C-alpha positions as CSV (number, residue, x, y, z in Angstrom):
1,M,136.3,123.8,67.3
2,K,132.7,125.0,67.7
3,K,133.8,127.2,70.6
4,I,136.5,128.7,68.5
5,F,134.2,129.7,65.7
6,A,131.5,130.9,68.1
7,A,134.1,133.3,69.6
8,S,135.3,134.3,66.2
9,F,131.8,135.1,65.1
10,F,131.3,137.3,68.2
11,I,134.5,139.2,67.6
12,F,133.7,139.9,63.9
13,S,130.2,140.9,64.8
14,V,131.6,143.6,67.1
15,L,134.0,144.7,64.4
16,L,131.1,145.0,62.0
17,S,129.1,147.2,64.4
18,L,132.1,149.6,64.5
19,S,132.8,149.6,60.7
20,A,132.0,152.4,58.4
21,Q,130.1,152.2,55.1
22,V,132.4,151.2,52.3
23,S,132.5,150.8,48.6
24,V,134.4,147.7,47.4
25,K,134.9,149.0,43.9
26,D,136.4,152.4,44.8
27,S,139.0,151.7,47.6
28,S,140.6,149.0,49.7
29,I,138.4,148.2,52.6
30,S,138.7,146.6,56.0
31,T,136.1,143.8,56.6
32,P,135.5,140.5,58.3
33,I,135.3,137.6,55.8
34,F,133.7,134.2,56.4
35,G,134.4,131.4,54.0
36,L,133.3,127.8,53.2
37,S,135.5,125.8,51.0
38,Y,136.1,122.3,49.5
39,G,139.6,120.9,48.9
40,Y,141.1,117.9,47.3
41,Q,144.3,116.7,48.9
42,I,147.1,114.4,47.7
43,A,148.9,112.5,50.4
44,A,152.7,112.5,50.6
45,G,155.5,111.9,53.1
46,D,154.5,109.4,55.9
47,M,150.8,110.1,55.1
48,V,150.9,108.3,51.8
49,K,152.1,105.1,53.5
50,R,148.8,105.0,55.4
51,F,146.2,106.8,53.3
52,G,145.2,107.6,49.8
53,N,144.1,111.0,48.6
54,S,141.3,112.8,50.5
55,S,138.7,115.5,50.4
56,S,138.3,118.3,52.9
57,I,135.7,120.8,54.0
58,Q,137.1,124.0,55.6
59,L,135.6,127.0,57.4
60,N,137.4,130.3,57.6
61,A,137.0,133.4,59.7
62,D,139.3,136.2,58.5
63,Y,139.8,139.9,58.9
64,K,141.1,142.0,56.0
65,T,142.7,145.4,56.7
66,K,142.7,148.4,54.4
67,K,146.4,147.7,53.8
68,N,145.5,144.3,52.5
69,W,146.8,142.2,55.4
70,I,144.6,139.2,56.3
71,L,144.5,137.6,59.7
72,G,142.3,134.7,60.6
73,I,141.5,131.3,61.9
74,N,140.3,128.2,60.1
75,G,139.3,124.6,60.8
76,S,138.9,121.7,58.4
77,Y,137.6,118.2,58.4
78,F,139.2,115.8,55.9
79,F,138.1,112.3,54.9
80,G,139.0,109.5,52.6
81,T,138.3,105.8,51.9
82,K,141.6,104.3,51.0
83,I,143.5,102.6,53.8
84,K,146.9,101.1,52.9
85,E,148.0,99.6,56.2
86,S,147.0,96.1,57.3
87,L,145.3,96.3,60.7
88,F,143.8,92.9,61.6
89,D,146.2,90.1,60.6
90,S,146.3,88.9,64.2
91,I,142.6,88.4,64.4
92,T,141.7,87.1,60.9
93,V,141.1,83.6,59.7
94,A,142.1,82.0,56.4
95,G,140.9,84.3,53.6
96,G,141.4,87.4,55.6
97,N,138.0,87.5,57.3
98,I,137.1,88.2,60.9
99,I,134.6,85.9,62.6
100,D,131.9,87.8,64.6
101,Q,130.0,86.6,67.7
102,N,127.5,84.7,65.6
103,G,130.2,82.7,63.9
104,E,129.8,84.5,60.6
105,F,132.1,86.6,58.5
106,S,132.0,90.2,59.8
107,D,131.4,93.3,57.7
108,I,134.2,95.8,58.6
109,R,134.7,99.1,56.9
110,L,137.7,101.4,57.2
111,Y,137.9,105.2,56.5
112,E,140.4,108.0,56.9
113,R,139.2,110.8,59.2
114,G,141.0,113.9,60.4
115,F,140.8,117.6,61.2
116,T,143.0,120.7,61.4
117,V,142.8,124.0,63.2
118,S,145.1,126.9,62.3
119,L,145.8,130.6,62.9
120,T,146.8,132.3,59.6
121,A,148.3,135.5,58.4
122,G,148.7,136.6,54.8
123,R,149.0,139.5,52.3
124,L,146.8,140.4,49.4
125,F,148.5,141.8,46.3
126,A,145.6,143.6,44.7
127,F,145.0,144.4,41.1
128,K,143.5,147.6,39.8
129,K,140.7,145.7,38.2
130,P,138.1,144.6,39.0
131,N,138.7,146.5,42.2
132,P,141.4,147.2,44.9
133,N,140.2,144.3,47.0
134,S,140.9,141.4,44.6
135,G,144.2,139.9,43.7
136,I,146.8,137.3,44.5
137,L,146.8,136.1,48.2
138,F,149.7,134.5,50.0
139,N,148.9,132.9,53.4
140,V,150.8,131.0,56.1
141,G,149.5,129.2,59.1
142,L,150.4,127.5,62.4
143,G,148.1,125.0,64.1
144,F,147.2,121.4,64.9
145,I,146.5,118.3,62.9
146,Q,144.9,115.0,63.9
147,H,144.0,111.9,61.9
148,K,143.1,108.3,62.5
149,I,141.5,105.2,60.9
150,R,137.8,105.0,61.5
151,I,136.7,101.4,62.1
152,E,133.0,100.6,61.5
153,T,131.7,97.1,62.4
154,I,128.3,96.8,60.7
155,G,125.9,95.4,63.2
156,N,128.3,95.9,66.1
157,A,128.7,92.1,66.5
158,V,132.5,91.9,66.6
159,P,133.7,91.8,70.2
160,Q,137.3,91.9,69.0
161,L,136.6,95.4,67.8
162,S,134.5,96.9,70.6
163,T,134.9,100.6,71.3
164,E,137.9,100.2,73.6
165,Y,139.6,97.6,71.4
166,K,139.4,99.8,68.3
167,K,141.8,102.2,70.0
168,G,144.5,99.6,69.6
169,Y,144.1,99.6,65.8
170,D,143.0,103.1,64.8
171,R,146.5,104.7,64.6
172,L,145.4,107.9,66.3
173,T,148.0,110.5,65.3
174,N,148.4,114.2,65.9
175,G,150.9,117.1,66.3
176,L,152.1,120.5,65.0
177,L,150.8,121.8,61.7
178,L,152.4,124.3,59.3
179,S,150.5,125.5,56.2
180,E,150.9,127.6,53.1
181,D,148.2,128.9,50.7
182,F,148.4,130.9,47.5
183,G,145.8,131.7,45.0
184,Y,143.3,134.3,43.6
185,L,140.9,136.2,45.9
186,Y,138.0,137.9,44.4
187,L,135.7,140.3,46.3
188,G,133.0,141.4,44.0
189,N,131.1,144.6,43.9
190,N,128.1,142.5,44.7
191,R,128.3,141.3,48.4
192,Y,127.5,137.7,47.4
193,S,129.8,137.3,44.4
194,N,133.1,136.5,46.2
195,F,135.4,133.5,45.8
196,Y,138.9,132.1,46.3
197,F,140.7,129.5,44.3
198,G,144.2,128.4,45.2
199,F,146.7,125.8,46.2
200,Q,147.3,124.5,49.8
201,F,150.3,122.8,51.3
202,L,150.2,121.1,54.8
203,Q,153.1,119.7,56.8
204,G,152.2,117.8,60.0
205,F,154.9,117.0,62.5
206,T,153.1,114.2,64.3
207,R,153.3,111.0,66.4
208,N,151.2,108.1,67.3
209,R,149.1,108.8,70.5
210,R,148.1,105.3,71.5
211,S,150.0,103.4,74.1
212,W,149.3,99.9,72.7
213,D,149.3,98.4,69.2
214,Y,147.2,95.2,69.2
215,E,148.3,94.2,65.7
216,E,151.9,94.1,66.8
217,G,150.9,92.8,70.3
218,M,153.2,95.3,72.0
219,K,153.3,98.4,74.1
220,L,154.5,101.3,72.0
221,D,157.8,103.1,72.8
222,P,157.9,106.5,71.1
223,T,161.6,106.9,71.8
224,K,162.5,104.0,69.4
225,P,162.4,104.2,65.6
226,G,160.4,101.7,63.6
227,L,156.7,101.3,62.9
228,F,155.8,104.2,65.2
229,P,158.7,106.7,65.3
230,I,158.5,109.6,67.7
231,Y,157.9,111.9,64.7
232,R,156.1,111.5,61.4
233,L,156.1,114.0,58.5
234,D,152.6,113.9,57.2
235,L,152.2,115.9,54.0
236,L,149.1,117.0,52.1
237,Y,148.9,119.2,49.1
238,G,146.1,120.1,46.7
239,C,143.7,122.7,45.5
240,R,140.8,124.5,47.3
241,I,137.9,126.6,46.1
242,A,135.9,128.7,48.5
243,W,132.8,130.9,48.6
244,L,133.3,134.0,50.7
245,L,131.0,136.3,52.6
246,P,132.5,139.7,53.6
247,I,130.6,141.6,56.3
248,Y,130.5,145.3,55.7
249,K,128.0,148.1,55.4
250,K,127.2,149.2,51.9
251,P,127.0,153.0,51.2
252,P,123.6,154.4,50.6
253,Q,122.3,154.9,47.1
254,D,122.5,158.5,45.8
255,F,119.3,160.1,44.8
256,Y,118.9,163.3,42.9
257,Y,115.8,165.4,42.7
258,Y,115.1,168.0,40.1
C-alpha cells in the first residue's frame, strides 16, 4: 500500500507541475486532490456473523477534471473490538480460560483488523454556489478487501497460541471488493477549507485463506459448504467524513497603481 501511494504522489506531483493557475470560485478546475477521512461502518451479510461495527481510516489520491469526472485510488484500514465467533473451545478449561505455560489463566485479547485498496471513478454534479467545484459526488470502486481476527496474548506465555498456531484461529479472509460512495464535496475558495461528507457501501466477495482450522480440528476444503464456504458476502455500510487538500496553483493577486 505504501508503494501505491508513493507512486500516486509522484504522478500527481508531475500533474501539478504541468497545471495552470486557476480560480476555484470562477470556473471548474482540474486538480489532484488528496484526502484523509474517518468512517464508521456497520457490519452486515456474513461480516455481521463474525464482527461488530468498526471504524476506518482512509487515504485518497484523486484527480478531478474540468468536466467534473474524478478518478483515483484509495486505501483504508478498519478496526473493531467485538468478535462474535468462539475460537478457543478446544483449548480452554472449565470456566472458559486458557492455561499458560506458568499454570495460570492467560490474558488473551481479540480484535477485528482489516484493510481495503480500490481504484475509483466518479462524477461530481456541481452547484452554482458556492462555486462550480462543489456539489453531489457519486463514486464507484473496484478493489481488494482483507480481514482477520487479531489475537494478542499478553506476556506471550501461551504456547498454544504462538505465532504459527494463531494462523489456525485468526480466520484470515480476503477477496474482491466493490464499493459505492455518494455525498457532498466542497472545494472552498480557500485552499485549506475543503471537505467531503457522505455514505459508503462495501461488498466483499471473499473466502477463508487458511488451510487448517484448529478449533474444528480439520483441514479446510473450500469446495464444500459449511463453516468456511468458498465464498462469503461481507458487507459494510456507513458514513465517512474527509478533509481534502487540492493541489493547484493560485492566480496572482491583481494590483492597481494610480
